[in-house]
KEDONU-304448 format. One line per field, with one value per residue (C-alpha): residue in three letters; z, y, x. Coordinates in Angstrom, 3 decimals. Each point is the difference from the previous one (the first is absolute). Layout:
BEGIN
residuo: [ALA;...]
pz: [Z;...]
py: [Y;...]
px: [X;...]
//
This chain:
BEGIN
residuo: [MET;SER;GLU;ARG;ALA;GLY;ALA;VAL;PRO;GLU;LEU;ILE;LEU;ARG;GLY;GLY;ARG;VAL;VAL;ASP;PRO;SER;GLN;GLY;ILE;ASP;ARG;VAL;ALA;ASP;VAL;GLY;PHE;ALA;GLY;GLY;ARG;SER;LEU;GLY;VAL;GLY;SER;PHE;ALA;PRO;GLY;PRO;GLY;THR;GLU;VAL;ARG;ASP;VAL;SER;GLY;LEU;ILE;VAL;THR;PRO;GLY;LEU;ILE;ASP;MET;HIS;THR;HIS;VAL;TYR;TRP;GLY;GLY;THR;SER;LEU;GLY;ILE;ASP;ALA;GLU;ASP;PHE;ALA;ARG;ARG;SER;GLY;VAL;THR;THR;ALA;VAL;ASP;THR;GLY;SER;ALA;GLY;PRO;GLY;ASN;PHE;ALA;GLY;PHE;ARG;ALA;HIS;VAL;ILE;GLU;ARG;SER;ALA;VAL;ARG;ILE;VAL;ALA;TYR;LEU;HIS;VAL;SER;PHE;ALA;GLY;ILE;TYR;GLY;PHE;ASP;TRP;ARG;ILE;HIS;ILE;GLY;GLU;SER;GLU;ASP;LEU;ARG;LEU;MET;ALA;PRO;GLU;ASP;ALA;VAL;ALA;VAL;ALA;GLU;ALA;ASN;ARG;ASP;VAL;ILE;ALA;GLY;ILE;LYS;VAL;ARG;VAL;GLY;ARG;HIS;ALA;SER;GLY;ILE;HIS;GLY;THR;ALA;PRO;LEU;GLU;ILE;ALA;LEU;GLN;VAL;ALA;GLU;GLU;THR;GLY;LEU;PRO;LEU;MET;ALA;HIS;ILE;ASP;GLU;PRO;PRO;PRO;SER;TYR;GLU;ALA;VAL;LEU;ALA;MET;LEU;ARG;PRO;GLY;ASP;VAL;LEU;THR;HIS;CYS;PHE;ARG;PRO;PHE;PRO;ASN;ALA;PRO;VAL;THR;ALA;GLN;GLY;ALA;VAL;LYS;ALA;ALA;VAL;ARG;GLU;ALA;ARG;ALA;ARG;GLY;VAL;LEU;PHE;ASP;VAL;GLY;HIS;GLY;MET;GLY;SER;PHE;ALA;PHE;ARG;VAL;ALA;ARG;ALA;ALA;LEU;ALA;GLY;GLY;PHE;ALA;PRO;ASP;THR;ILE;SER;SER;ASP;VAL;HIS;LYS;LEU;CYS;ILE;GLY;GLY;PRO;ALA;PHE;ASP;GLN;VAL;THR;THR;LEU;SER;LYS;PHE;LEU;CYS;LEU;GLY;LEU;GLU;LEU;PRO;GLU;VAL;ILE;ALA;MET;SER;THR;VAL;ASN;ALA;ALA;HIS;ALA;LEU;LYS;ARG;PRO;GLU;LEU;GLY;THR;LEU;LYS;SER;GLY;ALA;VAL;GLY;ASP;ALA;THR;VAL;LEU;ALA;LEU;GLU;GLU;GLY;SER;PHE;ASP;TYR;VAL;ASP;THR;VAL;GLY;GLU;HIS;LEU;ASP;GLY;ARG;TRP;ARG;LEU;SER;SER;ARG;GLY;VAL;ALA;ILE;GLY;GLY;ALA;TRP;TRP;TYR;GLY;ALA;GLU;ASP;THR;ARG;PRO]
pz: [85.551;0.326;-2.228;-1.106;-0.423;0.341;2.524;3.293;2.903;2.927;1.950;0.434;2.355;0.140;0.411;1.438;-1.070;-2.716;0.069;-2.880;-1.287;-2.779;-1.620;1.495;1.405;4.095;-0.249;1.696;-2.034;-0.260;-0.614;-1.397;-0.411;-1.791;-1.204;2.655;-1.950;0.416;-2.236;0.536;1.804;-0.571;0.754;-0.171;0.348;2.338;-1.345;2.248;1.011;0.810;3.106;0.889;2.197;1.400;0.237;0.068;2.219;-0.639;-2.325;-2.853;-1.666;-2.050;2.174;1.660;-0.579;2.486;-1.440;2.643;2.659;1.509;-0.182;0.146;2.795;2.133;-2.881;1.315;3.410;-1.104;-1.913;0.712;-1.123;-3.629;0.870;3.928;-1.540;-3.201;2.323;2.191;-2.861;-2.786;-2.172;-3.133;-1.013;2.673;-2.150;2.200;-0.275;0.031;2.929;-1.725;-2.622;-2.572;2.935;2.023;-3.100;-0.656;3.222;0.309;-3.538;1.459;2.957;0.302;-3.313;-1.364;2.821;0.643;-0.698;-0.143;-3.258;0.826;-2.526;0.833;-0.538;0.261;2.449;-2.230;3.565;0.192;3.191;-0.524;3.416;2.370;2.948;1.144;3.352;3.356;1.686;-3.141;-3.055;-2.803;-3.098;-2.892;-2.736;2.504;-0.947;-3.611;-0.453;0.736;-3.383;-2.454;-3.159;-2.334;2.369;0.182;-4.142;0.335;2.432;-1.639;-3.143;0.897;2.502;-2.383;0.786;3.704;-0.399;-0.430;0.762;1.419;3.650;1.560;3.258;0.265;2.835;3.275;1.414;-2.296;-2.331;2.861;-1.753;-3.531;-1.218;-3.422;-1.082;0.850;-2.055;-3.225;1.109;-0.316;-3.029;-2.087;1.072;-1.230;-3.148;-0.841;0.795;-1.428;3.756;1.814;3.151;3.407;2.487;3.513;1.473;4.075;1.262;-2.069;-1.194;-3.256;0.422;-1.305;-3.782;-0.776;0.423;-2.419;-2.206;-0.772;-0.457;-3.286;-1.417;1.508;2.710;3.777;3.100;3.220;3.221;-2.471;3.136;2.606;2.831;0.320;-1.186;-3.491;-0.055;-3.404;1.544;1.056;3.400;-1.045;-1.605;-3.924;-1.930;-0.963;-3.840;-0.543;1.029;-2.751;-1.994;0.308;-0.183;-3.192;-1.586;1.543;2.952;2.327;3.529;2.157;4.106;1.675;3.510;2.006;3.372;-0.618;-3.525;0.233;1.573;0.194;-0.045;-3.540;-1.543;0.962;-1.715;-3.269;-0.196;0.506;-2.936;-2.296;0.275;0.779;0.033;-2.926;2.722;3.153;1.883;3.817;-0.239;2.629;1.632;3.305;1.719;-0.981;-0.374;3.456;-0.862;-1.564;-3.292;1.306;-3.401;-3.676;0.685;3.139;-2.215;-2.414;2.597;0.660;-3.289;0.359;3.295;-1.695;-2.710;-3.260;-1.101;-0.068;-3.809;0.447;2.678;-1.316;-3.478;2.378;0.792;-3.162;-3.645;1.177;1.564;-3.156;-2.405;2.415;-0.157;-3.808;0.481;-1.507;0.561;3.857;1.698;-1.865;-0.266;-3.855;-1.652;-0.518;3.109;2.497;2.553;3.048;1.877;4.096;1.282;2.613;2.211;0.569;3.706;0.731;3.945;1.842;-0.759;1.716;-3.003;0.951;-2.719;0.858;1.579;2.592;-1.033;0.346;-2.197;0.917;-3.033;-1.279;-2.306;0.769;-2.931;1.178;-1.649;-0.618;-2.021;-3.141;-3.464;-1.357;-3.450;-0.181;3.121;3.073;2.519;3.145;1.729;3.545;0.946;-0.959;1.145;-0.219;-3.573]
py: [125.654;1.524;-1.214;2.813;1.932;3.863;0.139;1.632;-1.866;1.966;-2.890;-2.542;-3.280;-0.955;-3.394;-1.829;-3.844;0.659;-2.546;0.319;-3.399;1.783;0.155;-3.057;2.549;-0.807;1.761;2.745;3.439;3.386;1.118;3.212;2.035;3.297;1.527;-2.460;-2.796;-2.998;0.615;-3.633;-2.000;0.710;2.834;4.022;2.806;2.654;3.797;1.990;0.381;-3.851;-1.579;-2.737;-2.537;-2.839;-3.107;-2.366;-3.013;0.370;-1.421;1.952;-1.168;1.233;1.612;-2.211;-0.875;-1.383;-1.545;-0.456;3.045;2.283;3.257;2.220;1.941;1.649;-1.587;-3.602;-1.349;-2.356;2.649;0.785;3.397;-0.922;2.239;-1.547;-3.360;0.828;1.747;-3.943;-1.926;1.471;-0.234;2.199;-0.921;-1.114;-2.395;0.886;-2.961;0.629;2.382;2.646;-1.194;1.924;1.931;1.435;0.100;3.558;0.883;-2.805;1.762;3.799;-0.456;-2.865;-0.892;3.377;1.265;-2.607;0.218;-4.058;-1.586;-1.598;-2.316;-1.325;-2.848;0.910;-1.873;-1.206;1.061;3.049;1.251;-2.417;-1.179;2.149;-1.943;-1.423;0.630;-1.456;-0.050;0.400;-2.436;0.021;-2.219;2.684;-2.577;-1.884;2.234;-0.060;2.909;1.627;-1.419;3.099;-1.266;2.793;2.550;-1.967;-0.092;3.756;0.999;-2.576;1.653;3.477;-1.006;-2.238;2.656;-1.779;-2.774;-3.462;-2.481;-1.102;-1.905;-1.767;-2.050;-3.220;-2.335;-1.134;3.719;2.040;-1.747;-1.708;-2.627;1.290;-2.046;1.128;2.192;3.188;-1.129;-0.742;3.571;1.010;-2.058;1.770;3.698;-1.395;-1.145;3.270;2.105;-2.192;-0.259;-2.597;-1.100;-0.660;-2.338;-0.586;-3.315;-0.620;-2.964;-2.077;0.694;-0.257;-1.985;0.931;-2.040;1.092;3.603;-0.900;-1.735;3.227;2.275;0.881;0.461;3.120;-0.115;-0.029;-2.219;1.734;-1.775;-2.997;-1.633;0.498;-2.906;-2.761;0.067;1.327;-0.826;-0.474;-3.045;-3.820;-1.175;-1.989;3.440;-0.572;3.072;-0.678;-1.219;3.327;2.487;-1.552;-0.033;3.689;1.121;-2.134;2.408;3.305;0.961;1.955;-1.109;2.950;-0.540;2.951;-0.735;2.087;-0.993;-3.767;-1.091;-1.248;-2.825;-1.214;-3.827;0.799;1.721;-2.390;-3.094;2.375;1.189;-3.797;-0.719;2.220;2.448;3.162;3.309;2.464;3.029;0.497;2.830;0.940;0.899;2.447;1.668;1.754;-3.845;-1.421;2.740;-0.757;-3.606;-2.501;1.524;2.955;1.178;-0.881;-0.422;-2.083;-2.389;-0.115;-1.199;-2.581;-1.343;-0.012;-1.830;-2.634;-0.627;2.505;1.621;3.782;0.891;-2.546;2.139;3.412;-1.361;-0.693;3.786;1.477;-1.389;-2.250;1.910;2.770;-2.925;-0.961;4.156;-0.341;3.088;-1.011;3.636;-0.761;-2.976;0.443;2.681;-0.553;3.414;2.286;-2.399;1.854;1.755;-2.090;-1.662;-1.894;-0.075;-3.291;-1.387;-3.475;-1.198;-3.542;-0.962;-1.656;1.509;-1.038;-0.019;-1.183;-0.907;0.387;-2.783;0.502;-2.356;1.651;-0.156;0.487;1.816;0.421;3.073;3.198;2.753;3.311;3.451;2.666;2.691;0.425;2.272;0.576;1.659;0.338;1.854;-0.926;-0.064;-1.709;-1.871;-1.341;2.695;2.881;1.528;-0.411;2.266]
px: [161.782;-3.420;-2.575;-1.212;3.702;0.088;-2.918;1.386;-0.995;-2.340;0.202;3.112;-0.425;3.601;1.376;-2.475;-0.932;-2.579;-2.543;-2.541;-1.246;-1.708;3.206;1.720;2.638;1.445;3.208;1.798;-0.901;-1.392;-3.931;-0.363;-2.994;-1.224;-3.114;-2.414;1.943;2.244;3.563;0.559;2.326;4.178;2.655;-1.286;1.824;-1.750;-0.800;0.465;-3.593;0.030;-0.800;2.315;-1.070;2.801;-2.260;2.996;-0.738;-3.902;-2.213;-1.542;-3.014;-2.994;-2.410;-1.881;-3.545;-2.321;-2.854;-2.529;-0.316;-2.662;0.697;-3.132;1.015;-2.794;-2.716;0.034;0.726;2.710;1.666;3.366;2.174;2.006;3.021;0.502;0.346;2.070;2.253;0.248;-0.244;2.063;-3.012;-0.746;-3.199;-2.802;-3.069;-2.801;-2.303;-3.510;-0.380;-2.028;-2.634;-2.146;-1.644;2.850;2.516;-0.054;1.032;2.953;1.385;-0.636;1.160;2.417;1.702;0.484;1.607;2.339;3.551;-0.263;-1.510;-3.167;-1.646;-3.458;-2.003;-3.824;-2.391;-2.970;-1.842;-1.203;1.704;2.960;1.049;-2.244;-0.180;3.309;1.315;0.872;-3.436;-2.194;0.950;-2.730;0.728;-1.052;-0.584;-2.622;-2.634;-0.637;-1.932;3.742;0.861;0.458;1.145;-1.600;1.463;3.329;0.315;-0.683;2.361;3.015;-0.525;-0.028;3.414;1.729;3.795;-0.275;-2.347;2.041;-3.063;-3.020;-0.152;-1.866;-0.517;-1.396;-0.019;-1.857;1.374;-0.697;-2.948;-1.892;-1.414;-0.527;2.837;1.536;-3.287;2.472;2.979;-2.522;-1.599;3.861;1.005;-2.481;1.137;3.510;-0.970;-1.898;3.107;2.582;1.975;1.173;-1.567;1.252;-1.355;0.204;-0.837;-0.483;-1.944;-2.740;-2.104;0.997;3.006;3.275;-0.393;-3.206;0.991;3.190;-2.234;-1.706;3.408;0.735;3.948;1.734;-2.660;1.585;-0.339;0.666;0.877;0.898;2.217;-2.799;-0.296;-2.595;-2.665;-0.053;3.807;1.720;1.515;-0.760;0.095;2.496;1.995;-0.339;-1.261;-3.612;-0.500;-2.364;2.530;2.606;-2.722;-1.175;3.689;0.189;-2.858;1.936;-1.854;2.481;0.574;0.558;1.044;-1.803;0.974;-2.120;-1.773;-1.086;1.410;3.439;1.258;3.368;-0.492;-2.396;3.042;2.910;-2.671;-0.635;3.728;1.120;-2.460;1.408;-2.527;1.228;-2.170;-0.231;-0.086;0.086;-1.675;-0.657;-3.413;0.594;-3.106;-0.929;0.154;3.118;2.573;0.898;0.284;-0.227;0.198;2.249;1.097;0.945;3.849;-1.169;-2.009;2.917;2.537;-2.334;0.449;3.731;-0.213;-2.085;2.584;-0.667;3.322;-0.004;-0.661;-3.098;-1.132;0.473;-1.687;-3.081;-0.244;1.127;-0.146;-2.508;-2.175;-0.054;-0.498;-3.187;-1.119;0.602;2.240;3.559;1.193;0.355;2.032;2.955;3.347;0.159;0.941;-3.508;-1.845;-1.855;2.764;-0.324;2.397;0.162;3.238;0.001;2.214;0.780;0.738;0.971;-0.786;-2.619;-3.310;-3.248;-2.969;-4.002;-2.495;-3.867;-0.530;2.327;3.030;3.442;3.019;3.821;1.021;3.396;-0.719;-1.480;-0.805;-0.481;-0.607;2.818;-1.846;-1.654;0.163;-3.508;0.013;3.262;0.855;0.720;-3.008;1.096;2.313;0.904;2.132;-2.552;-2.600;-3.428;-0.897]
//
């Protein structure tokens, strides 16, 4: 029976394999929605106006959350269209990680976030203009010029937009911050402390080192690109997970994949998983320069981890309830009664599928997830058989 007895469903997803790690559910059942909310997992009787979607043979999950995207389309050179990406990926919440800073966040909100059918949550960049010089021919590390660090403005913008801003973003590393090491991170942490928000830190090549960044992160902060290749990999040349990595997790630092154009290696992921170190969240870091490969989309990134040996409920947790926990938004990432009425319908195929990482290694994988449709706000929004809404 429905968890909200008496409610007449407006939408029923009928007969799919429901995988909801937030509730420990993995069984064939219905999922119902009404009033923009989930009615829970169970058996539902349709009313006269109920839309019933037969999803038998498919997988139904809470709406997928991609913890690392760049969707300020038209406002930054790396931005992609969130709705197009959602149709491809089955994503209902795209987390934009620092595309906009305090100097251009108003445009991001007005022209993209508020117009999008797909939920967009943002990490605000501490750099005034966000990631402004990231393209095929022009590649400027926004954290390299400390004159662009705007902590006072970032605090003001974060406070004024708490409904859509989930945290503070900073990028450090040779490509992002040049010779300045952890200096931009120190500034961003002050903003995070002042606002009481978590921080997401990008790490690329040294300086600074992976270990130096981890040492500064607080419980609830996120290190993205956690399985990046050498240099600044989380594992030793012998494949052991570094002590600093385990120590950071023990004190509550969260580890996000952030695949992207250059930040994920199968060799590193295999070593970390063999050492019992799985990521907290799986994300694509999709942007204009990697949506055509090697990242492609969120379901491809999830598929890679299935092929590396994780079980389906683990992978789904890393793109639903775990991501909601990192965002401090418990209404997302679950099909519990009363939660936001988002769901993703997936197909899981078995065969031989070619996957590639960011250093050019190919993996012949056994599994492939693909998106077959999404419900957003309790209504069917898009399916593989539908024309573009």
